[in-house]
Every structure is written in structure tokens, then in C-alpha cells.
MDAnalysis code that builds the backbone (N, CA, C; Angstrom):
import MDAnalysis as mda
import numpy as np

u = mda.Universe.empty(351, n_residues=117, atom_resindex=np.repeat(np.arange(117), 3), trajectory=True)
u.add_TopologyAttr("name", ["N", "CA", "C"] * 117)
u.add_TopologyAttr("resid", np.arange(1, 118))
u.add_TopologyAttr("resname", ["MET", "GLY", "SER", "PHE", "TRP", "ALA", "ALA", "PHE", "LEU", "VAL", "GLY", "GLY", "LEU", "ILE", "CYS", "VAL", "ILE", "GLY", "GLN", "LEU", "LEU", "LEU", "ASP", "LEU", "THR", "PRO", "PHE", "THR", "PRO", "ALA", "HIS", "VAL", "LEU", "SER", "THR", "LEU", "VAL", "VAL", "ALA", "GLY", "ALA", "VAL", "LEU", "ASP", "GLY", "ILE", "GLY", "TRP", "TYR", "GLU", "PRO", "LEU", "ILE", "GLU", "PHE", "ALA", "GLY", "ALA", "GLY", "ALA", "THR", "VAL", "PRO", "ILE", "THR", "SER", "PHE", "GLY", "ASN", "ALA", "LEU", "VAL", "HIS", "GLY", "ALA", "LEU", "ILE", "GLU", "ALA", "ASN", "LYS", "HIS", "GLY", "ILE", "ILE", "GLY", "VAL", "PHE", "THR", "GLY", "ILE", "PHE", "GLN", "ILE", "THR", "SER", "ALA", "GLY", "ILE", "SER", "ALA", "ALA", "ILE", "ILE", "PHE", "GLY", "PHE", "LEU", "THR", "ALA", "VAL", "ILE", "PHE", "LYS", "PRO", "LYS", "GLY"])
u.atoms.positions = np.array([
    [0.857, -1.181, 0.000],
    [0.000, 0.000, 0.000],
    [0.892, 1.230, 0.000],
    [0.591, 2.192, -0.835],
    [1.385, 3.412, -0.912],
    [1.222, 4.266, 0.326],
    [2.201, 5.093, 0.605],
    [2.169, 5.890, 1.826],
    [1.049, 6.935, 1.823],
    [0.725, 7.479, 0.661],
    [-0.382, 8.436, 0.608],
    [-1.702, 7.757, 0.939],
    [-1.906, 6.566, 0.403],
    [-3.133, 5.830, 0.683],
    [-3.215, 5.414, 2.142],
    [-2.102, 4.971, 2.689],
    [-2.083, 4.566, 4.095],
    [-2.402, 5.760, 4.994],
    [-1.792, 6.908, 4.698],
    [-2.054, 8.114, 5.488],
    [-3.519, 8.522, 5.369],
    [-4.042, 8.483, 4.165],
    [-5.443, 8.845, 3.943],
    [-6.385, 7.908, 4.694],
    [-6.132, 6.627, 4.608],
    [-7.019, 5.653, 5.244],
    [-6.955, 5.709, 6.767],
    [-5.759, 5.766, 7.328],
    [-5.635, 5.784, 8.786],
    [-6.131, 7.110, 9.355],
    [-5.708, 8.222, 8.763],
    [-6.191, 9.528, 9.219],
    [-7.697, 9.643, 9.078],
    [-8.220, 9.160, 7.954],
    [-9.668, 9.174, 7.747],
    [-10.403, 8.309, 8.746],
    [-9.843, 7.143, 9.063],
    [-10.472, 6.259, 10.041],
    [-10.511, 6.895, 11.427],
    [-9.430, 7.577, 11.812],
    [-9.423, 8.277, 13.100],
    [-10.503, 9.354, 13.124],
    [-10.644, 10.076, 12.020],
    [-11.684, 11.109, 11.930],
    [-13.084, 10.504, 11.947],
    [-13.256, 9.382, 11.276],
    [-14.560, 8.700, 11.277],
    [-14.922, 8.264, 12.691],
    [-13.947, 7.739, 13.423],
    [-14.206, 7.326, 14.809],
    [-14.645, 8.529, 15.640],
    [-13.948, 9.651, 15.482],
    [-14.331, 10.862, 16.199],
    [-15.724, 11.339, 15.826],
    [-16.061, 11.295, 14.539],
    [-17.382, 11.731, 14.096],
    [-18.467, 10.795, 14.604],
    [-18.189, 9.495, 14.592],
    [-19.166, 8.536, 15.123],
    [-19.397, 8.745, 16.614],
    [-18.340, 9.058, 17.341],
    [-18.503, 9.347, 18.767],
    [-19.391, 10.571, 18.980],
    [-19.242, 11.566, 18.110],
    [-20.098, 12.761, 18.213],
    [-21.548, 12.459, 17.842],
    [-21.734, 11.660, 16.784],
    [-23.080, 11.411, 16.267],
    [-23.862, 10.370, 17.060],
    [-23.189, 9.372, 17.598],
    [-23.894, 8.230, 18.186],
    [-23.846, 8.168, 19.710],
    [-23.141, 9.094, 20.332],
    [-23.056, 9.109, 21.793],
    [-23.449, 10.498, 22.294],
    [-23.699, 10.616, 23.569],
    [-23.992, 11.952, 24.115],
    [-22.727, 12.767, 24.391],
    [-21.582, 12.327, 23.872],
    [-20.323, 13.029, 24.101],
    [-20.330, 14.417, 23.473],
    [-19.735, 15.355, 24.177],
    [-19.506, 16.693, 23.621],
    [-18.187, 16.655, 22.842],
    [-17.886, 17.688, 22.059],
    [-16.585, 17.718, 21.384],
    [-15.408, 17.587, 22.354],
    [-15.541, 18.148, 23.555],
    [-14.463, 18.026, 24.545],
    [-14.281, 16.574, 24.980],
    [-15.392, 15.851, 25.132],
    [-15.300, 14.427, 25.485],
    [-14.598, 13.643, 24.381],
    [-14.956, 13.921, 23.147],
    [-14.354, 13.208, 22.013],
    [-12.863, 13.527, 21.928],
    [-12.507, 14.784, 22.094],
    [-11.102, 15.191, 22.077],
    [-10.321, 14.435, 23.147],
    [-10.848, 14.421, 24.351],
    [-10.177, 13.727, 25.454],
    [-10.087, 12.231, 25.201],
    [-11.142, 11.652, 24.662],
    [-11.157, 10.219, 24.361],
    [-10.093, 9.863, 23.338],
    [-9.955, 10.674, 22.304],
    [-8.962, 10.390, 21.269],
    [-7.531, 10.588, 21.786],
    [-7.313, 11.569, 22.644],
    [-5.983, 11.755, 23.237],
    [-5.632, 10.552, 24.108],
    [-6.582, 10.119, 24.926],
    [-6.341, 8.960, 25.788],
    [-6.131, 7.699, 24.951],
    [-6.882, 7.554, 23.871],
    [-6.709, 6.390, 22.996],
    [-5.299, 6.363, 22.412],
    [-4.800, 7.510, 21.977],
    [-3.434, 7.581, 21.464],
    [-2.414, 7.255, 22.538],
    [-2.674, 7.715, 23.764],
    [-1.764, 7.426, 24.875],
    [-1.747, 5.933, 25.193],
    [-2.910, 5.322, 25.232],
    [-3.003, 3.885, 25.528],
    [-2.333, 3.074, 24.421],
    [-2.604, 3.431, 23.169],
    [-1.983, 2.705, 22.055],
    [-0.461, 2.810, 22.097],
    [0.065, 3.972, 22.501],
    [1.519, 4.089, 22.626],
    [2.016, 3.279, 23.816],
    [1.265, 3.289, 24.901],
    [1.664, 2.548, 26.087],
    [1.783, 1.048, 25.845],
    [0.942, 0.516, 24.967],
    [1.018, -0.926, 24.673],
    [1.866, -1.217, 23.427],
    [2.463, -0.154, 22.877],
    [3.407, -0.336, 21.779],
    [2.802, -0.449, 20.391],
    [1.583, 0.004, 20.199],
    [0.921, -0.109, 18.898],
    [0.959, 1.169, 18.076],
    [1.217, 2.320, 18.706],
    [1.125, 3.569, 17.946],
    [2.347, 3.799, 17.060],
    [3.525, 3.439, 17.516],
    [4.728, 3.624, 16.677],
    [4.648, 2.822, 15.378],
    [4.219, 1.540, 15.406],
    [4.040, 0.835, 14.131],
    [2.982, 1.491, 13.241],
    [1.960, 2.070, 13.858],
    [0.933, 2.777, 13.089],
    [1.542, 4.002, 12.406],
    [2.425, 4.716, 13.102],
    [3.110, 5.874, 12.511],
    [4.011, 5.426, 11.364],
    [4.722, 4.327, 11.553],
    [5.591, 3.815, 10.483],
    [4.772, 3.425, 9.259],
    [3.579, 2.898, 9.474],
    [2.716, 2.484, 8.370],
    [2.038, 3.678, 7.700],
    [1.479, 4.589, 8.489],
    [0.618, 5.637, 7.940],
    [1.248, 7.025, 7.886],
    [2.385, 7.224, 8.489],
    [3.021, 8.542, 8.443],
    [2.128, 9.633, 9.002],
    [1.878, 10.660, 8.180],
    [1.082, 11.808, 8.616],
    [-0.351, 11.430, 8.971],
    [-0.842, 10.329, 8.443],
    [-2.187, 9.876, 8.801],
    [-2.303, 9.527, 10.264],
    [-1.181, 9.216, 10.909],
    [-1.180, 8.895, 12.332],
    [-0.552, 9.993, 13.182],
    [0.262, 10.876, 12.582],
    [0.914, 11.916, 13.380],
    [0.155, 13.230, 13.411],
    [-0.734, 13.465, 12.466],
    [-1.464, 14.730, 12.428],
    [-2.706, 14.731, 13.327],
    [-3.509, 13.671, 13.382],
    [-4.713, 13.710, 14.237],
    [-4.367, 13.850, 15.716],
    [-5.359, 14.200, 16.505],
    [-5.173, 14.474, 17.935],
    [-4.692, 13.255, 18.705],
    [-4.883, 12.059, 18.173],
    [-4.398, 10.868, 18.860],
    [-2.883, 10.898, 19.015],
    [-2.191, 11.562, 18.118],
    [-0.732, 11.612, 18.216],
    [-0.277, 12.472, 19.388],
    [-1.131, 13.377, 19.880],
    [-0.760, 14.158, 21.063],
    [-0.668, 13.239, 22.276],
    [-1.634, 12.339, 22.420],
    [-1.566, 11.357, 23.502],
    [-0.350, 10.469, 23.349],
    [-0.075, 10.076, 22.115],
    [1.115, 9.278, 21.822],
    [2.376, 10.025, 22.250],
    [2.481, 11.294, 21.911],
    [3.672, 12.076, 22.243],
    [3.836, 12.230, 23.751],
    [2.731, 12.432, 24.468],
    [2.811, 12.561, 25.921],
    [3.390, 11.305, 26.557],
    [2.834, 10.159, 26.202],
    [3.280, 8.897, 26.794],
    [4.671, 8.528, 26.309],
    [4.932, 8.733, 25.028],
    [6.237, 8.381, 24.466],
    [7.353, 9.148, 25.175],
    [7.171, 10.445, 25.336],
    [8.168, 11.253, 26.036],
    [8.330, 10.846, 27.486],
    [7.212, 10.561, 28.140],
    [7.269, 10.149, 29.544],
    [8.011, 8.825, 29.711],
    [7.762, 7.876, 28.814],
    [8.424, 6.572, 28.912],
    [9.922, 6.669, 28.646],
    [10.296, 7.461, 27.665],
    [11.716, 7.624, 27.348],
    [12.459, 8.247, 28.528],
    [11.919, 9.325, 29.063],
    [12.578, 10.008, 30.171],
    [12.514, 9.195, 31.463],
    [11.459, 8.409, 31.664],
    [11.374, 7.552, 32.853],
    [12.476, 6.504, 32.836],
    [12.794, 5.995, 31.661],
    [13.895, 5.026, 31.551],
    [15.240, 5.665, 31.865],
    [15.399, 6.951, 31.556],
    [16.667, 7.637, 31.795],
    [16.790, 8.163, 33.224],
    [15.697, 8.768, 33.739],
    [15.788, 9.513, 34.994],
    [14.848, 9.024, 36.090],
    [14.160, 7.937, 35.868],
    [13.251, 7.433, 36.896],
    [11.940, 8.193, 36.929],
    [11.334, 8.246, 38.100],
    [9.989, 8.812, 38.240],
    [9.929, 10.290, 37.849],
    [10.979, 11.049, 38.124],
    [10.973, 12.470, 37.739],
    [10.947, 12.620, 36.225],
    [11.490, 11.643, 35.512],
    [11.474, 11.671, 34.053],
    [10.076, 11.583, 33.472],
    [9.155, 10.955, 34.209],
    [7.761, 10.889, 33.744],
    [7.212, 12.298, 33.589],
    [7.473, 13.140, 34.568],
    [6.930, 14.502, 34.544],
    [7.656, 15.401, 33.547],
    [8.971, 15.274, 33.449],
    [9.711, 16.118, 32.508],
    [9.531, 15.639, 31.077],
    [9.405, 14.339, 30.872],
    [9.268, 13.782, 29.528],
    [7.968, 14.163, 28.850],
    [6.919, 14.342, 29.644],
    [5.622, 14.725, 29.078],
    [5.747, 16.041, 28.307],
    [6.516, 16.968, 28.854],
    [6.613, 18.285, 28.238],
    [7.744, 18.411, 27.229],
    [8.708, 17.516, 27.277],
    [9.858, 17.639, 26.400],
    [9.468, 17.541, 24.925],
    [8.641, 16.573, 24.573],
    [8.252, 16.377, 23.172],
    [7.131, 17.328, 22.760],
    [6.224, 17.645, 23.679],
    [5.029, 18.410, 23.311],
    [5.139, 19.910, 23.569],
    [6.235, 20.373, 24.127],
    [6.326, 21.784, 24.517],
    [6.204, 22.743, 23.335],
    [6.756, 22.394, 22.193],
    [6.659, 23.299, 21.033],
    [5.212, 23.455, 20.580],
    [4.475, 22.363, 20.526],
    [3.073, 22.434, 20.116],
    [2.212, 23.190, 21.112],
    [2.440, 22.944, 22.394],
    [1.679, 23.642, 23.430],
    [1.986, 25.141, 23.389],
    [3.267, 25.489, 23.248],
    [3.660, 26.904, 23.179],
    [3.046, 27.585, 21.960],
    [3.079, 26.913, 20.816],
    [2.489, 27.496, 19.605],
    [0.990, 27.713, 19.778],
    [0.293, 26.774, 20.398],
    [-1.149, 26.931, 20.612],
    [-1.445, 28.137, 21.497],
    [-0.657, 28.328, 22.536],
    [-0.858, 29.468, 23.435],
    [-0.576, 30.778, 22.708],
    [0.534, 30.848, 22.004],
    [0.917, 32.084, 21.312],
    [-0.083, 32.440, 20.212],
    [-0.439, 31.461, 19.367],
    [-1.378, 31.759, 18.277],
    [-2.786, 32.038, 18.803],
    [-3.170, 31.380, 19.885],
    [-4.466, 31.683, 20.505],
    [-4.507, 33.107, 21.026],
    [-3.434, 33.539, 21.662],
    [-3.348, 34.911, 22.162],
    [-3.385, 35.913, 21.015],
    [-2.579, 35.667, 19.984],
    [-2.545, 36.590, 18.846],
    [-3.901, 36.673, 18.152],
    [-4.564, 35.554, 18.013],
    [-5.892, 35.552, 17.394],
    [-6.877, 36.358, 18.232],
    [-6.817, 36.208, 19.552],
    [-7.712, 36.970, 20.433],
    [-7.434, 38.465, 20.351],
    [-6.180, 38.845, 20.229],
    [-5.826, 40.266, 20.135],
    [-6.289, 40.850, 18.810],
    [-6.133, 40.112, 17.732],
    [-6.453, 40.617, 16.398],
    [-7.955, 40.641, 16.132],
    [-8.687, 39.629, 16.550],
    [-10.080, 39.500, 16.136],
    [-11.117, 39.852, 17.198],
    [-10.751, 40.344, 18.351],
    [-11.682, 40.778, 19.393],
    [-12.782, 39.750, 19.643],
    [-12.516, 38.728, 20.417],
    [-13.515, 37.692, 20.661],
    [-14.720, 38.241, 21.412],
    [-15.874, 37.655, 21.161],
    [-17.106, 38.059, 21.855],
    [-17.188, 37.317, 23.177],
    [-17.812, 37.941, 24.153],
    [-18.053, 37.240, 25.430],
    [-17.400, 37.816, 26.558],
])
């Protein structure tokens, strides 16, 4: 299977799962977001997310499930190096750039577009 097709299929399947959770359950978007992050974390914890990334590339790294994967992956790597303190530092080591960008762009958007409320 070509990498574009694999990315399309896996990324699309993750999106379909999220949409089905919205349509068929009483979950709010926040519940679905949290569920997908936890699913990515669990899949990384049992060693299934890295093979999925190798197979699907951006189809597995772009959706929100990869954030859960990054949190657990960083925590596990640092825990092996530094013990229990590595769990806490590892969570932020891999995800800090994304979290910082979200804060900065959210602030800039609020300044530029004058949010209501």
C-alpha cells in the first residue's frame, strides 16, 4: 500500500471514529477530544502507535491521537533515563513546542479578532 493511501485511510479512520462518537453518543466535542488523546496514549503505552506511525506517516501523526502518543512516548523515554521524575519532565519535552504554539497563536488571534463574550 502506498504511503499516501495509508495516510489517507488511517487519518480518515481516526476522523470517522471521532465523528461517530459525536453522532452516536452523548459526548460533547471536549469528550471526544479527550477520548482520542487517551486512545493515542493507551496505544503508545502498549506499543501499537509507533508501528501505526511507520505504516501511515502523517495519517497517524497529524490527528489528535498523536498528542496522547507524544505525551506517553516522552514520559516513557525520560522515565527510563531519569526514573519517576522523568515521567513529569518527559511529558513536556516532546510536546512543549506544540503547546507553546497553541498558546501564542491563541493569544494573537484573540488580540487581532476581538472575541465576543
